[in-house]
C-alpha positions in Angstrom: -13.0 -4.6 -10.4 -11.9 -1.7 -13.5 -14.3 1.1 -12.3 -15.6 3.1 -15.2 -14.0 6.5 -15.8 -15.2 9.3 -13.4 -18.4 11.1 -14.4 -19.3 8.4 -17.2 -22.8 7.2 -17.8 -23.5 4.0 -16.2 -25.4 1.2 -18.1 -26.3 -0.9 -14.8 -26.9 0.4 -11.3 -26.3 -3.2 -9.2 -28.9 -3.3 -6.6 -28.3 -5.8 -3.7 -28.6 -6.3 0.2 -25.0 -6.0 2.0 -25.1 -9.5 3.0 -25.0 -10.4 -0.8 -22.1 -8.0 -1.4 -19.6 -10.4 -2.9 -22.1 -12.0 -5.3 -22.6 -7.8 -6.3 -18.7 -7.4 -6.9 -18.4 -10.5 -8.3 -21.3 -9.6 -11.3 -19.9 -5.9 -11.6 -16.5 -7.2 -12.3 -18.1 -9.5 -15.0 -20.1 -6.6 -16.6 -17.2 -4.5 -16.4 -15.1 -6.9 -18.1 -17.2 -7.5 -21.1 -16.9 -3.6 -21.4 -20.5 -2.7 -19.5 -20.0 0.3 -16.9 -22.0 -0.1 -13.5 -22.4 1.6 -10.5 -21.9 0.0 -6.9 -22.1 1.2 -3.9 -20.1 2.0 -1.7 -17.6 2.1 -4.7 -19.0 4.5 -6.9 -20.6 7.3 -3.7 -18.4 10.2 -4.3 -16.3 11.3 -1.3 -18.4 13.5 0.9 -21.4 12.9 -0.6 -25.3 11.6 1.2 -25.6 8.5 0.9 -29.0 8.8 -0.5 -28.2 11.0 -2.7 -25.9 9.3 -4.4 -28.1 6.6 -4.7 -30.7 8.7 -6.6 -28.3 10.1 -9.2 -27.1 6.6 -9.3 -30.2 5.2 -10.7 -31.4 8.3 -12.4 -28.1 8.0 -14.4 -28.1 4.5 -15.4 -30.2 3.0 -17.8 -31.2 -0.3 -16.0 -31.4 -1.9 -12.5 -29.8 -5.3 -11.9 -31.5 -6.6 -8.6 -29.7 -9.2 -6.9 -33.2 -11.0 -5.8 -33.1 -13.4 -2.3 -34.0 -13.5 0.7 -31.6 -11.0 2.1 -32.8 -8.5 -0.7 -36.2 -8.9 0.2 -36.0 -8.0 3.7 -34.2 -5.0 3.0 -35.5 -1.4 3.0 -32.4 -0.1 0.9 -33.0 -2.4 -1.9 -37.0 -2.1 -2.1 -36.6 2.2 -2.3 -33.8 1.5 -5.0 -36.2 -0.6 -7.0 -39.0 1.5 -6.7 -36.7 4.5 -7.8 -36.0 2.3 -10.8 -39.7 1.7 -11.4 -40.5 5.1 -11.0 -38.1 6.2 -13.6 -39.2 3.4 -16.4 -35.7 1.9 -16.0 -35.0 -1.5 -17.3 -35.3 -3.9 -14.7 -33.3 -7.2 -14.5 -33.4 -9.7 -11.1 -31.0 -11.8 -11.0 -32.6 -14.7 -8.5 -30.0 -16.1 -5.7 -32.3 -18.4 -3.9 -35.8 -19.2 -3.8 -37.0 -16.4 -1.6 -40.8 -15.6 -1.8 -41.8 -11.9 -3.1 -43.3 -9.5 -0.8 -46.2 -7.4 -2.5 -44.5 -4.6 -3.0 -41.3 -6.6 -5.1 -44.3 -8.5 -6.7 -45.9 -5.0 -7.8 -42.2 -3.5 -8.8 -41.4 -6.3 -10.4 -44.2 -7.8 -12.5 -42.2 -6.4 -16.0 -38.7 -7.1 -15.3 -36.7 -9.8 -16.9 -35.6 -12.8 -14.8 -32.4 -14.7 -14.5 -32.5 -17.2 -12.4 -28.7 -18.5 -11.1 -29.7 -21.9 -9.9 -31.2 -23.0 -13.5 -28.5 -21.2 -15.4 -25.5 -21.8 -13.4 -23.5 -18.6 -12.9 -21.5 -18.6 -15.9 -24.8 -18.8 -17.6 -26.7 -16.0 -15.8 -23.4 -13.5 -16.2 -23.9 -14.2 -19.6 -27.2 -13.2 -20.0 -27.3 -10.3 -18.0 -24.6 -8.7 -20.3 -26.6 -9.4 -22.9 -29.5 -8.3 -22.0 -28.1 -4.5 -21.1 -25.8 -4.8 -24.2 -29.3 -5.1 -26.3 -32.2 -4.3 -24.2 -34.4 -3.7 -27.2 -33.9 -7.0 -28.4 -34.6 -8.9 -25.3 -37.0 -6.7 -23.0 -40.1 -7.9 -23.9 -39.3 -11.6 -23.1 -38.3 -12.9 -19.8 -34.9 -14.6 -19.8 -35.7 -17.3 -17.4 -38.5 -18.2 -15.6 -38.6 -17.4 -11.6 -38.8 -19.8 -9.0 -41.8 -20.9 -7.2 -43.1 -17.4 -5.2 -42.2 -14.9 -8.0 -44.5 -13.5 -10.7 -45.2 -16.1 -13.7 -43.6 -15.7 -16.8 -43.0 -17.7 -19.7 -41.9 -17.1 -23.5 -45.2 -14.8 -24.2 -45.2 -11.2 -23.4 -45.3 -10.2 -19.9 -48.6 -9.5 -18.7 -50.1 -6.0 -17.8 -52.1 -5.5 -14.7 -55.1 -4.5 -14.7 -55.8 -1.1 -12.7 -57.9 -2.5 -9.7 -54.8 -5.1 -9.1 -52.2 -2.4 -9.2 -53.9 -0.1 -7.1 -54.7 -3.0 -4.4 -51.0 -3.2 -5.0 -50.4 0.2 -3.8 -52.8 0.2 -0.8 -50.8 -2.9 0.4 -47.3 -0.8 -0.2 -48.5 1.9 1.6 -49.7 0.1 4.4 -46.8 -1.6 4.6 -44.9 1.4 4.3 -47.0 2.8 7.5 -46.1 -0.1 9.4 -42.5 0.0 9.0 -42.4 4.0 10.0 -44.3 2.7 13.4 -41.6 -0.3 13.3 -39.1 2.7 12.6 -40.2 4.7 15.3 -40.2 1.6 18.0 -36.7 0.5 16.9 -35.6 4.2 17.4 -37.1 4.5 20.8 -35.6 1.2 21.9 -32.0 2.4 20.6 -32.8 5.5 22.7 -33.4 3.3 25.9 -30.4 1.4 24.9 -31.8 -2.1 23.5 -29.6 -1.1 20.3 -26.2 0.3 21.9 -23.9 -2.6 20.7 -21.4 -2.7 17.7 -19.1 -5.1 15.8 -16.2 -3.7 13.8 -15.5 -6.2 11.2 -12.3 -6.8 9.5 -11.8 -4.2 6.5 -11.5 -5.6 3.3 -7.9 -5.1 1.2 -9.3 -3.9 -1.7 -6.1 -3.1 -3.7 -5.4 -4.5 -6.9 -1.9 -5.9 -5.5 -3.8 -7.0 -2.2 -0.7 -5.1 -0.2 -2.6 -3.2 2.2 -4.3 -6.0 4.6 -1.9 -4.6 7.1 -4.0 -0.9 7.0 -7.1 -2.5 6.4 -6.6 -4.5 9.5 -5.0 -1.5 11.5 -7.9 0.9 10.7 -10.9 -1.6 11.7 -9.0 -2.3 15.1 -8.1 1.6 15.8 -11.9 2.4 15.2 -13.1 -0.8 17.2 -10.7 0.7 20.4 -12.0 4.1 20.0 -15.2 2.7 20.5 -14.5 -0.1 23.3 -13.9 3.3 25.5 -17.3 4.8 25.4 -18.9 3.4 28.3 -22.3 3.2 27.0 -21.7 1.3 24.1 -21.1 -2.9 23.8 -18.5 -3.1 21.4 -17.4 -6.6 20.4 -13.7 -7.4 21.0 -11.3 -8.2 18.2 -10.9 -11.7 18.5 -14.5 -12.4 18.2 -14.8 -9.9 15.2 -11.8 -10.6 13.4 -13.4 -14.5 12.8 -15.2 -12.9 9.8 -12.0 -11.9 8.0 -12.2 -13.1 4.2 -15.9 -14.4 5.0 -19.4 -13.3 2.9 -21.9 -13.9 6.1 -25.2 -12.6 6.1 -25.2 -9.6 8.6 -28.4 -11.6 10.3 -26.3 -14.4 11.0 -22.9 -12.1 12.1 -25.1 -10.4 13.9 -26.8 -13.1 15.6 -23.2 -14.9 16.3 -21.9 -11.8 18.0 -25.2 -10.6 19.6 -24.8 -7.1 18.5 -27.4 -4.7 16.8 -25.0 -2.9 14.2 -22.0 -3.9 12.1 -19.5 -1.8 10.9 -17.2 -2.6 7.9 -15.9 -1.2 5.2 -12.7 -1.5 2.9 -9.3 -0.1 1.7 -8.1 0.5 -2.3 -4.7 1.7 -2.7 -3.2 2.9 -6.3 0.0 4.8 -6.6 0.1 7.5 -3.5 -4.0 7.6 -3.3 -6.1 5.8 -1.1 -9.6 5.0 -0.9 -11.2 4.2 2.1 -15.1 3.1 2.4 -16.9 2.6 5.6 -20.6 1.8 6.4 -22.8 1.2 9.5 -25.2 -1.7 8.5 -28.1 -2.7 10.9 -27.7 -6.4 11.8 -31.3 -7.2 11.8 -31.6 -6.6 8.4 -28.8 -5.9 6.4 -29.8 -2.3 5.8 -27.3 0.7 5.4 -27.4 3.3 8.7 -24.8 5.1 7.1 -21.7 4.9 4.7 -18.9 7.3 3.8 -15.8 7.4 1.4 -12.9 8.8 2.1 -10.3 9.7 -0.6 -6.7 10.3 0.8 -2.8 10.9 0.2 -1.1 8.5 1.6 2.4 9.5 2.2 2.1 8.8 5.8 0.2 5.6 6.6 -0.4 5.6 10.0 -1.2 9.2 10.2 -4.3 8.8 7.5 -5.5 5.8 9.2 -6.0 8.1 12.7 -7.6 10.7 10.5 -10.1 8.6 8.9 -10.9 6.8 11.9 -11.7 9.5 14.0 -13.7 11.0 11.5 -15.8 7.4 11.0 -15.8 7.6 14.9 -17.5 11.3 14.7 -19.9 9.9 12.5 -20.6 6.8 14.6 -21.4 9.1 17.4 -24.7 10.5 16.0 -25.9 7.1 15.5 -24.6 5.6 18.6 -24.0 8.3 21.1 -21.0 8.7 22.9 -17.4 10.9 22.4 -14.3 8.8 22.2 -11.6 10.5 23.8 -8.9 12.1 21.3 -5.5 10.5 21.1 -1.9 11.2 19.9 -0.7 9.1 16.9 1.6 6.6 18.8 3.9 6.8 15.9 4.9 8.1 12.5 7.2 5.7 11.0 5.5 3.5 9.0 7.5 0.5 8.7 7.7 0.2 12.3 4.1 0.2 12.1 3.7 -2.4 9.8 5.9 -4.7 11.8 3.8 -3.6 15.0 0.4 -5.5 12.9 2.5 -8.1 11.9 3.4 -8.8 15.2 -0.2 -8.5 16.1 -1.5 -11.1 14.1 1.3 -13.6 15.4 0.5 -12.9 18.9 -3.0 -14.0 18.1 -1.9 -17.4 17.5 -2.6 -20.2 19.2 1.0 -21.9 19.5 4.3 -21.0 21.0 5.7 -20.7 17.6 3.3 -17.5 16.9 4.3 -15.8 20.2 8.3 -16.3 18.9 7.6 -14.6 15.5 5.6 -12.0 17.5 8.2 -10.9 19.4 10.8 -11.0 16.7 8.4 -8.7 14.9 7.4 -6.5 17.7 11.5 -6.0 18.5 12.1 -4.8 15.0 9.3 -2.3 15.6 10.7 -1.0 18.6 14.4 -0.6 16.7 12.7 1.6 14.4 11.0 3.6 17.0 11.8 3.2 20.7 8.8 5.5 21.6 6.2 3.5 20.4 4.4 2.9 23.5 1.6 0.4 22.0 4.7 -1.5 20.8 6.0 -1.5 24.0 3.0 -2.7 25.8 2.2 -5.7 23.2 6.0 -7.1 23.8 4.9 -6.9 27.9 2.3 -9.3 26.5 4.6 -11.3 24.6 6.9 -12.4 27.4 3.6 -13.0 29.6 2.2 -15.3 26.8 5.5 -17.5 27.2 4.7 -18.2 30.7 1.4 -19.9 29.1 3.0 -21.2 26.2 6.2 -22.8 27.5 9.9 -21.7 27.9 12.8 -22.6 29.0 13.7 -19.1 30.9 13.0 -18.9 34.5 10.2 -17.0 35.9 12.8 -14.2 37.6 13.8 -13.4 33.7 10.6 -13.3 31.9 9.2 -11.0 34.8 12.1 -8.9 34.8 11.5 -8.2 30.6 7.7 -8.5 30.9 8.1 -5.4 34.1 10.6 -3.6 32.3 8.2 -3.6 28.7 5.3 -2.5 30.6 6.8 -0.2 32.6 8.7 1.8 29.6 4.9 1.5 27.4 3.4 3.3 30.6 6.3 5.9 30.7 5.1 7.0 27.3 1.3 6.7 27.0 0.2 6.5 30.8 -3.5 6.1 29.3 -2.6 2.8 28.1 -4.9 -0.5 29.7 -2.9 -2.8 28.3 0.5 -2.5 30.4 -1.6 -2.4 33.6 -3.2 -5.9 32.7 0.2 -7.2 31.9 1.7 -5.8 35.5 -1.6 -7.1 37.3 -1.6 -11.1 35.8 2.6 -10.8 36.9 2.0 -10.0 40.5 -0.6 -12.3 40.4 1.8 -15.2 39.6 4.3 -13.8 41.7 1.9 -14.4 45.0 1.4 -10.8 45.6 -2.7 -10.9 44.6 -3.5 -7.8 46.4 -0.8 -5.3 44.2 -2.1 -8.0 41.2 -6.0 -6.6 42.0 -4.6 -2.8 42.5 -3.0 -2.9 38.8 -6.3 -4.5 37.7 -8.8 -1.8 39.0 -6.6 0.9 37.2 -6.9 -1.1 34.1 -10.9 -1.4 34.8 -11.0 2.5 35.4 -9.6 3.5 32.1 -12.1 0.9 30.0 -14.3 -1.3 31.9 -15.0 -3.5 29.1 -11.6 -4.5 28.3 -11.4 -8.4 27.5 -8.2 -8.7 28.6 -9.3 -7.0 32.2 -12.3 -8.9 32.2 -10.2 -12.1 31.6 -7.5 -11.5 34.4 -10.8 -11.0 36.8 -12.2 -14.1 35.9 -8.8 -16.3 36.4 -8.2 -14.1 40.0 -11.7 -15.3 41.5 -10.9 -18.3 40.3 -7.5 -18.7 42.0 -9.6 -17.6 44.9 -12.2 -20.0 44.6 -14.7 -17.2 44.3 -16.3 -19.6 41.9 -20.0 -17.3 41.4 -17.5 -14.4 41.0 -15.5 -16.0 38.2 -19.1 -17.4 36.6 -19.9 -13.7 36.4 -16.6 -12.2 34.8 -16.4 -15.4 32.2 -19.7 -14.7 31.4 -19.2 -11.2 30.9 -16.2 -11.8 28.8 -18.1 -14.4 26.4 -20.5 -11.2 26.1 -18.2 -8.9 25.1 -16.0 -11.6 22.8 -18.5 -14.4 22.0 -16.0 -16.4 20.1 -12.5 -16.1 21.7 -11.0 -19.4 23.4 -9.7 -17.7 26.4 -13.5 -16.1 27.3 -14.4 -20.3 27.1 -11.6 -21.7 29.0 -12.4 -19.3 32.0 -16.0 -20.1 31.9 -15.3 -24.0 31.5 -12.7 -24.4 34.4 -14.8 -21.8 36.5 -17.9 -24.8 35.8 -15.5 -27.8 36.0 -14.7 -26.3 39.7 -17.8 -25.5 40.6 -18.7 -29.4 39.9 -20.9 -28.4 36.7 -19.5 -31.1 35.0 -21.9 -30.9 31.9 -22.4 -27.1 31.6 -17.9 -27.3 32.1 -17.8 -30.1 29.0 -21.0 -28.2 26.9 -18.3 -25.3 27.5 -15.0 -26.9 26.1 -16.4 -28.5 23.4 -18.0 -25.5 22.0 -14.3 -24.4 22.3 -13.3 -27.1 20.6 -15.5 -26.6 17.7 -14.6 -23.0 17.7 -10.6 -24.2 17.1 -10.2 -27.8 16.8 -6.3 -27.2 16.6 -5.8 -25.0 20.1 -3.0 -26.4 21.8 -4.5 -27.7 25.5 -8.2 -27.6 24.9 -8.9 -31.2 24.6 -6.5 -31.7 27.6 -8.6 -29.3 29.7 -12.1 -31.6 28.3 -10.3 -34.7 29.4 -10.0 -33.7 32.7 -13.9 -32.9 33.1 -14.8 -36.1 31.9 -12.0 -38.0 34.2 -14.0 -36.4 36.9 -17.4 -37.4 35.4 -16.1 -40.9 35.2 -15.6 -41.4 31.9 -11.9 -42.3 31.0 -12.2 -43.6 27.6 -13.7 -40.6 26.6 -10.8 -38.6 28.0 -8.6 -41.1 26.4 -10.3 -40.2 22.9 -9.8 -36.4 23.8 -6.1 -37.5 24.3 -5.7 -38.6 20.9 -7.1 -35.6 19.2 -5.4 -33.1 21.3 -3.0 -31.5 19.0 0.4 -30.6 21.2 2.3 -33.5 22.1 3.1 -32.5 25.9 -0.7 -32.1 26.8 -1.7 -35.1 24.8 0.7 -37.1 27.0 -0.4 -35.6 31.1 -4.6 -36.8 29.3 -3.1 -40.0 28.2 -1.0 -41.2 31.4 -4.4 -39.8 33.6 -7.1 -41.5 31.3 -5.1 -44.9 31.2 -4.2 -44.8 34.9 -8.3 -44.7 35.4 -8.8 -47.4 32.9 -6.2 -49.4 35.0 -3.5 -49.3 32.1 -1.0 -48.1 34.4 1.9 -50.6 32.8 1.3 -48.4 29.9 2.1 -44.9 31.6 5.8 -45.6 32.7 7.4 -45.0 29.3 4.9 -41.9 28.6 6.0 -40.4 32.3 9.5 -41.1 31.6 9.3 -38.7 27.9 7.5 -36.2 29.9 10.2 -36.1 32.8 12.8 -36.2 30.4 11.4 -33.1 28.5 13.3 -29.7 29.2 10.5 -27.7 28.3 7.9 -29.9 30.9 10.5 -29.4 33.3 10.8 -25.8 32.8 6.8 -25.2 32.3 4.9 -27.9 32.8 5.8 -28.5 36.7 1.9 -27.9 37.8 0.4 -30.4 35.1 2.9 -33.2 36.2 1.5 -32.4 39.7 -1.7 -32.8 38.5 -1.0 -36.3 36.7 1.1 -37.7 40.2 -2.0 -36.5 42.4 -4.1 -38.3 40.2 -2.4 -41.6 40.2 -2.3 -41.2 44.0 1.4 -40.8 44.5 1.7 -37.9 46.9 5.3 -37.7 47.2 5.8 -37.3 43.5 2.9 -34.9 43.4 4.5 -33.2 45.8 7.5 -32.3 44.5 6.3 -31.5 41.1 3.9 -28.5 43.2 7.2 -27.3 44.8 9.3 -27.0 41.4 5.6 -25.3 39.9 5.9 -23.1 43.0 9.5 -22.3 42.6 8.8 -21.4 39.1 6.1 -19.3 39.4 4.0 -21.9 37.2 1.2 -19.6 36.5 -0.8 -23.0 36.5 0.2 -23.2 40.7 -1.1 -19.7 41.7 -4.4 -20.1 39.0 -5.9 -23.5 39.9 -4.1 -24.8 43.4 -6.8 -23.8 45.8 -9.9 -25.3 43.8 -8.3 -27.8 41.3 -10.3 -31.5 41.8 -7.4 -32.7 40.5 -5.5 -32.2 43.7 -8.4 -33.6 45.7 -6.4 -36.7 47.0 -3.5 -33.6 48.5 -6.1 -31.4 50.7 -5.8 -32.9 53.7 -2.0 -32.9 54.0 -0.5 -30.4 55.9 2.2 -29.9 52.9 -0.6 -28.6 50.6 -2.2 -26.3 53.1 1.5 -24.9 53.9 1.9 -24.1 50.1 -1.7 -22.4 49.9 -0.8 -20.2 53.1 1.7 -19.0 51.0 -0.2 -17.4 48.5 -2.0 -15.1 50.2 -4.9 -15.9 48.4 -8.3 -14.4 49.9 -10.4 -16.7 52.1 
């Protein structure tokens, strides 16, 4: 979008609800390409200016107001105020109707003599052309409405627009005043509820890369994530984890929908635009219930040092947020000044969030490159430790002892540089847990939770430690807290689905796993996990269908063998088992699942052989599930099973 020169007169003020921002940007771009300068927030709000003052000046200086009229707009208080201001200044108003939203009395009053463009009738290109024509030649087009409004809008035709009687105007004014009074009452009530803690919740959405070459996505993501991390340390504030909030990246969603999906009252969004050595960052705090703006700021900075600039802006944003959301995050030093190392670190973060072994391999290579550039980059050491831990979940041919050594060294390096990092404590806790030292694992986890009680990784491990001990009520509680903190996370629902399955609540567990699959149909092992629940429910044919849908071949074969066994088609399973046992990756990291397969088919000897291998290899499934796994029920009366359980030193 080409910006008009600073200080240039604007022909059009673009008024829109936050949920319609993508459409507003498209309209602005189209008009400015046609030589019609526009004023649009937050782009044209000067750095350091009060948002409301900038809006008023923008409307005063514009010759016309172009309103994106939608359900979002009619529910937005700030759009209503902009419309009222433009009407009071006798500005030319063009209403671009996006949907069939009925007008409130206030909107009907202020739009009684406006022009109309109906996108559904004109089509996008036609509507844009009509708006441009009306702005270029307002004298010729103003007396006649451009297009009839949809149902619920004021009636318009080719005849000159109707004039309201003084009685009608007075009546409408009374309605507006009544609505304003009710609004002030509700606002006072909302403020009271906020003080009580009802509105202390926020999701930090991905910042958009608005640079012309779109090469600053790493900076935009890092900006949002640092702000999220700072906010997450405020105990009284509910902050949605990145796993969930970043699922809205690149999507234009209504603020109310996002708020409902994430369970928060406020949203923080922003954008980054880089031009040469200058950087402009905008940040907006939005009320999810109606899309209205609570606060906005624009920052113009030099970008000779990417990380330091990000840290400075993030601190300023958080400082402004605490006015609305209370609490003050602890200041922290920049972990690196090497921009290339930071870039690689952000790339590794993105890779590590993939749900496959290939993603984890890419993350490890990228973070190792970052550490080669800056060996004192503590978060990079923490990420490397976490990546080694992930290798045990996604599969590796390395021994547990080798993985543990690398993982522990990376975590200790991170803590030596920055002892206030939470992630290395979680990684160490997980390492001790998998190494059958439950007590030390709990102690390391307690350190993490002390630093950050709502840390999503710490909550996740809390759930799995409880599952391992067969404390299923506690596990469910921790898993539900994790779902609240990270409502769109696969791991959160996996923990919850497992706890419910082990507890025998099969219908609830099935529903949980189906939600996981709806969130990420190609996530590895999720169809397998659902199939186990279906087998427990006596539905092998349904389990076999899940095997067909499982994207990872190893998980697919485990599922297929068990489903075919349950259907009495054992002869078909022999070649599948041969493929599994011959695969080196299955032998290295699939021992526990092989034990499940043999236990399910009633082959105790082979089941215990694989369990012993899982124990010796520190297979995470062994310590996490052996005590309570329904698939191992046929083994529970065997002395070998009880001896294995005793070795784990799990709490009673």
